[in-house]
C-alpha positions as CSV (number, residue, x, y, z in Angstrom):
1,M,-18.2,-22.5,-11.8
2,K,-14.8,-21.1,-12.8
3,V,-15.0,-17.3,-12.6
4,P,-13.5,-15.6,-15.6
5,H,-10.8,-12.9,-15.0
6,S,-10.1,-14.2,-11.5
7,N,-7.4,-16.1,-9.6
8,A,-7.7,-18.3,-6.6
9,A,-5.6,-17.1,-3.7
10,G,-4.6,-17.8,-0.1
11,H,-4.0,-15.4,2.7
12,R,-0.6,-16.8,3.8
13,Y,1.9,-19.3,2.8
14,V,4.2,-21.5,4.9
15,W,8.0,-21.7,4.9
16,T,9.6,-25.1,4.4
17,R,13.2,-26.0,5.0
18,D,15.3,-28.4,3.0
19,H,18.9,-28.9,2.0
20,L,18.7,-25.8,-0.2
21,G,17.3,-23.5,2.6
22,S,13.9,-22.0,3.2
23,T,11.3,-21.9,0.5
24,P,7.7,-20.8,0.5
25,G,5.0,-23.5,0.2
26,V,1.3,-24.0,0.2
27,P,-0.2,-24.9,3.6
28,D,-2.2,-28.1,3.9
29,Q,-5.4,-26.3,4.7
30,F,-6.4,-22.8,3.9
31,E,-9.4,-20.7,2.9
32,V,-9.5,-20.0,-0.8
33,H,-10.1,-16.3,-1.8
34,A,-11.0,-14.7,-5.1
35,I,-8.7,-12.1,-6.8
36,L,-10.9,-10.4,-9.3
37,F,-9.8,-8.1,-12.2
38,D,-11.5,-6.5,-15.1
39,P,-9.2,-6.5,-18.1
40,E,-11.4,-4.0,-20.0
41,A,-11.2,-1.5,-17.2
42,T,-7.4,-1.6,-17.1
43,R,-6.6,-2.2,-20.8
44,H,-5.6,1.3,-21.6
45,V,-4.0,2.2,-18.2
46,P,-0.2,1.8,-18.1
47,H,1.5,-0.2,-15.4
48,T,-1.6,-2.1,-14.3
49,R,0.0,-5.5,-15.1
50,R,0.6,-7.2,-11.8
51,K,4.1,-8.3,-11.0
52,W,3.0,-11.9,-10.3
53,T,1.3,-12.5,-13.6
54,E,4.6,-13.7,-15.1
55,L,4.6,-16.6,-12.6
56,I,0.9,-17.3,-13.2
57,E,1.5,-17.5,-17.0
58,R,4.2,-20.1,-16.3
59,H,1.6,-22.0,-14.2
60,E,3.5,-21.4,-11.0
61,V,2.1,-20.3,-7.6
62,A,3.1,-16.7,-6.9
63,F,4.3,-16.2,-3.3
64,L,4.3,-12.5,-2.7
65,D,6.9,-11.2,-0.2
66,Y,6.0,-7.6,0.5
67,D,3.2,-6.9,-1.9
68,N,-0.2,-8.4,-1.6
69,E,-3.4,-8.5,-3.5
70,V,-6.8,-7.7,-2.0
71,S,-9.4,-10.4,-2.5
72,A,-13.1,-9.9,-3.2
73,C,-13.8,-10.1,0.5
74,G,-11.1,-7.6,1.4
75,K,-8.5,-10.1,2.8
76,R,-4.9,-9.4,1.8
77,C,-3.5,-12.4,0.0
78,R,0.1,-13.3,-0.5
79,M,-0.3,-16.6,-2.3
80,I,-1.8,-16.5,-5.9
81,F,-2.6,-19.6,-7.8
82,P,-2.5,-20.0,-11.6
83,L,-6.1,-21.1,-11.5
84,S,-9.4,-19.3,-11.8
85,F,-11.4,-18.9,-8.6
86,D,-14.0,-21.8,-8.5
87,T,-17.3,-21.2,-6.8
88,A,-17.6,-25.0,-6.2
89,E,-14.4,-25.0,-4.2
90,P,-15.3,-26.5,-0.8
91,D,-12.8,-24.3,1.0
92,A,-13.9,-21.1,-0.7
93,C,-14.3,-18.0,1.5
94,P,-18.1,-17.4,2.0
95,K,-17.7,-13.6,1.7
96,C,-15.7,-14.0,-1.5
97,L,-18.5,-16.2,-2.9
98,E,-21.0,-13.4,-2.1
99,M,-18.8,-10.7,-3.7
100,V,-18.1,-12.9,-6.8
101,E,-21.9,-13.4,-7.3
102,L,-22.3,-9.6,-7.2
103,W,-19.3,-9.1,-9.5
104,L,-20.8,-11.4,-12.1
105,N,-24.5,-10.4,-11.8
106,D,-24.7,-6.9,-10.2
107,R,-21.5,-4.9,-10.9
108,P,-22.9,-1.6,-9.5
109,E,-23.7,-3.2,-6.2
110,Y,-20.3,-4.9,-6.1
111,E,-18.6,-1.6,-6.8
112,R,-20.8,0.1,-4.1
113,L,-19.8,-2.5,-1.5
114,R,-16.1,-2.3,-2.5
115,S,-16.2,1.5,-2.3
116,E,-17.8,1.3,1.2
117,R,-15.1,-1.1,2.3
118,E,-12.3,1.1,1.0
119,A,-13.8,4.2,2.6
120,W,-14.1,2.3,5.9
121,I,-10.4,1.2,5.6
122,T,-9.4,4.8,4.9
123,R,-11.3,6.1,7.9
124,K,-9.8,3.4,10.1
125,Q,-6.3,4.2,8.9
126,D,-7.0,7.9,9.5
127,D,-8.2,7.1,13.0
128,E,-5.1,5.1,13.7
129,L,-2.9,7.9,12.4
130,A,-4.7,10.4,14.6
131,L,-4.5,8.1,17.6
132,G,-0.7,7.7,16.9
133,E,-0.2,11.4,16.7
134,E,-2.2,11.9,20.0
135,M,-0.1,9.2,21.6
136,D,3.1,11.0,20.5
137,R,1.9,14.3,21.9
138,A,1.0,12.5,25.2
139,L,4.4,10.9,25.4
140,Q,6.1,14.3,24.7
141,R,4.0,15.9,27.5
142,Q,4.9,13.0,29.8
143,A,8.6,13.3,29.0
144,A,8.5,17.1,29.6
145,D,6.7,16.5,32.9
146,I,9.3,13.9,34.0
147,A,12.2,16.2,33.0
148,G,10.6,19.1,34.9
149,R,10.2,17.0,38.1
150,K,13.8,15.8,37.8
151,R,15.1,19.4,37.5
152,E,12.9,20.4,40.5
153,Q,14.2,17.5,42.5
154,E,17.8,18.3,41.6
155,R,17.2,22.0,42.8
156,K,15.9,20.7,46.1
157,D,18.8,18.3,46.5
158,T,21.5,21.0,45.8
159,G,19.7,23.9,47.4
């Protein structure tokens, strides 16, 4: 079944070289993810139009350089197709299939799971930030300790 208000997507694209240089391309095999969007929820919100929609409207694959779109399963995708996500796709991501089913039939449960995932990601990012700050403090203490030992050694050598 073609899912309304969705796009098929891939996690990564490949670079191909030809006489014109390097160009992005579609890999031979990849897992197909679902990018879901609710036009009613974003209709009155300015600046919600995705940058890649112009390419999709021209029936071109959008290869995203720095931006990405988060799929239904949470995977960050950089290759968006001008096709609706199809639940009959043999290479469809199993987690996306589960989330699409909820999105179509049980939107509150879909939103609950999506919110849980976003909260988990935020906690993970906060933990990584705290770990980075702790690592910086440890490196500063280590550098101060090394500098102190060098000064002490220099005093012994000159004294």
